[in-house]
C-alpha positions, 0 to 999 in steps of 0.5 A, spaced: 500 500 500 502 506 498 502 512 503 500 519 502 500 526 505 494 524 508 497 518 512 502 522 514 498 527 517 494 522 521 500 519 524 501 526 527 507 529 522 506 536 520 505 538 513 511 541 509 516 541 503 519 534 506 513 530 505 514 530 497 521 527 498 519 522 504 513 519 500 516 518 494 522 514 498 518 510 502 513 508 496 519 506 492 522 502 497 516 499 500 517 501 507 512 499 512 512 498 520 518 500 524 522 501 518 517 506 515 516 510 522 524 510 523 525 513 516 519 518 517 522 520 524 529 522 521 526 525 515 521 530 519 524 537 521 525 538 528 521 543 531 524 549 534 520 553 539 522 560 541 526 561 548 522 561 554 526 566 557 530 571 552 537 571 553 540 577 556 542 583 552 546 589 553 542 596 554 547 601 552 542 607 553 538 611 558 533 616 558 535 623 559 529 627 559 521 626 558 521 625 551 526 619 551 522 615 557 517 612 552 521 611 547 527 607 551 521 603 554 518 601 547 525 599 545 526 594 551 519 591 550 521 590 542 528 587 544 525 583 550 520 580 544 525 579 539 531 576 543 526 570 544 527 568 537 530 561 538 536 562 534 538 568 538 544 568 543 546 575 545 544 582 543 545 590 545 542 596 544 545 603 542 544 610 545 540 612 538 535 606 538 528 607 537 522 602 535 522 600 527 515 596 527 511 592 531 513 589 537 518 583 536 521 587 530 529 589 531 529 596 533 534 601 529 540 601 534 539 594 535 544 588 535 542 581 535 547 575 534 544 568 532 547 562 531 547 559 524 541 563 522 540 569 517 534 573 519 532 578 513 528 582 517 534 584 522 537 587 516 531 590 513 530 592 506 535 597 506 541 592 506 548 595 507 545 602 509 552 605 509 557 612 509 563 613 505 568 619 506 573 622 501 577 628 503 578 633 497 584 636 501 584 644 501 578 645 497 573 650 498 567 647 501 562 650 496 566 648 490 565 641 492 558 642 494 556 644 487 560 639 484 556 634 488 550 637 487 551 636 479 552 629 479 548 625 485 541 623 484 536 623 490 528 621 489 525 615 487 527 610 482 533 610 478 536 615 473 536 617 466 544 617 465 546 611 470 553 610 472 556 604 469 555 597 473 562 594 474 562 588 469 566 584 474 561 585 479 555 584 474 558 577 472 559 575 479 551 577 480 549 573 474 553 567 478 548 568 484 541 564 485 538 570 488 541 576 484 541 573 477 534 575 475 532 581 470 529 585 476 536 585 480 540 586 474 536 592 472 536 595 479 543 594 479 544 598 473 539 603 473 540 605 481 548 606 480 549 613 482 543 614 486 542 615 493 534 614 494 530 618 499 529 618 507 534 620 511 540 619 506 544 625 505 550 628 501 554 632 507 560 636 506 564 639 511 571 640 514 576 636 518 576 639 525 584 637 526 586 638 519 581 643 515 581 639 509 574 639 506 571 632 506 564 629 503 560 624 506 555 620 503 549 616 506 545 611 502 544 603 502 543 598 496 537 601 493 532 597 489 537 591 489 537 590 496 530 591 497 529 586 492 533 581 495 530 582 502 523 581 499 525 574 496 529 573 503 523 574 507 519 569 503 524 564 504 525 565 511 518 565 512 518 558 508 523 555 513 519 558 519 513 555 517 516 548 517 521 548 523 519 554 528 512 555 527 511 558 533 516 564 532 513 570 530 512 571 523 517 577 521 523 573 525 523 567 520 531 565 518 535 562 513 539 556 516 546 558 514 548 551 513 543 550 508 544 551 500 540 557 500 543 560 506 550 559 503 547 563 497 543 568 501 550 570 504 554 570 498 548 575 495 549 579 501 556 580 500 555 582 493 550 587 495 555 590 499 560 590 494 555 594 489 553 599 495 560 600 496 561 601 488 555 606 488 558 610 493 565 610 490 561 612 483 558 619 486 565 621 490 569 619 483 564 623 479 565 629 484 572 629 484 573 629 476 568 635 476 573 639 480 579 635 477 581 633 484 584 627 487 583 623 493 587 625 499 583 619 504 577 615 503 574 610 507 567 607 509 563 602 513 556 600 513 551 600 519 545 596 516 548 589 515 549 582 517 556 580 520 559 573 521 564 571 526 564 563 526 557 560 526 554 567 529 551 572 525 551 579 528 545 583 525 546 590 526 540 594 524 543 601 525 549 600 528 556 601 526 561 595 527 567 597 531 571 591 530 575 590 524 573 582 524 566 585 521 570 590 516 574 586 511 576 593 508 577 597 514 582 603 514 586 604 520 580 602 524 576 608 523 569 609 522 563 614 521 558 616 525 553 622 523 548 625 527 544 630 524 545 636 518 547 641 523 552 637 527 559 634 526 560 627 522 564 623 528 570 619 526 571 614 531 575 608 533 574 603 538 575 596 541 570 590 542 567 589 550 562 585 553 557 590 552 558 593 546 559 586 542 564 590 537 559 595 535 557 603 536 551 607 534 550 609 527 547 616 528 542 620 533 536 616 532 529 618 533 524 619 539 518 620 535 516 618 528 516 623 522 509 624 522 508 625 529 514 630 529 510 634 523 504 634 527 508 637 533 510 643 528 503 644 526 502 652 526 509 654 523 511 655 516 515 650 513 520 656 511 521 659 518 522 652 521 527 651 515 531 658 516 531 657 524 534 650 524 539 650 518 542 657 519 549 658 517 549 652 513 548 650 506 542 645 506 539 643 499 533 639 498 534 635 491 527 635 489 526 643 491 521 641 497 523 641 504 522 635 508 522 638 516 522 631 518 529 631 516 531 637 520 535 637 526 529 637 531 526 631 528 532 627 531 535 625 538 539 630 542 546 629 539 550 631 545 546 626 549 548 620 544 555 622 544 555 622 552 552 615 552 557 613 547 563 615 552 559 612 558 558 605 555 564 605 551 562 605 544 568 608 541 572 614 541 572 620 537 578 621 534 576 627 529 570 631 527 567 633 520 564 640 521 558 641 517 558 646 511 552 643 508 548 637 506 543 635 500 537 630 501 532 628 497 526 632 500 519 631 499 520 628 492 513 626 492 510 633 492 509 634 485 507 626 484 501 626 479 497 623 484 498 629 489 497 634 484 490 631 482 489 631 490 491 638 491 487 641 485 481 637 487 481 641 494 
């Protein structure tokens, strides 16, 4: 008698993709009785339940005023929940932390180390969000700013004149299961030389130590990374349903020791390489426009997954300090931007039991963008902009001001710096004093659907 999936369910086995192979093998070999049960028990995936008690994590943050109390409380609540994910081993929270979704989702400013598991939700859609600096030497900041404005691109989608995708990188992408798709390759080509929107920026300032003019760019992997994230989340949830159905839906994982896990890890490294190339293309084009030369350059990501033997450190908005996480490290230096009116910090530091080898990635927020805008109701956008950007050359690529990216939308920068020192999260070795910055702004303001809505009103 041939067995069916219905038989397996009646015998107490949980349906899954393993059914097909198990049924075919059992029927082909006429397994029955004890021999059949032994085979099925060995073939059935082991169900992994969430931790009853969450592993401990380091709390490198404290509320310094009334505005922060609720934010810090919610950060700890969501970390308490995410740490119950069965793969979680340890974690940390940085001073710039803020919730980034429903309860149980890793917060911005959170680090979660997992065993043999890559969690796409913990690196998020903006894979490899990162910062790069180039020193232009003793060049007038405004000259660099104007050149950069002429070559960069902010807003949705790609650009009409995309920069070249390195052929060697494209070939490597074509060899990867996740990235060898028309969508991925199209994003990789058309989004090269673009920076996106939100809190991404191009910043120009001067070194406090040397006076040299420095440009810093901040963006992630654009559509390429978002597409990989979408496919990774789908795969992770497939594994979750089969091996850990009681784990929260958003916290599924891809086992690294699986064929899919190895391929996904390779895809992450290729997305990292693309993102670095994207930063480099904008910096090099700016240099070419002013006929300058690189005096110094380095970069680091702060939204990625870092591997150390069988542990995977998911840093959702946390800067890696330890060189073992940064294969192309430059003199152990890292960049930590705060807000457009504050210096970009150049830091270095050592791994401790509490920081796990990470530092903050910026100033973070105590409230959502929409709540910040509501708090500003009653004042004109122009007056808010004038007050908060006084003395700076601040530009919005879309020509529409986005007040949710002005300094008051972020946490107090001085408090973040104090807590970096208090909790041993990196030593500031130089500061890039702001001259100005470019951001996307409200690029959807002139979208056709918005124009129609305004006209109706």
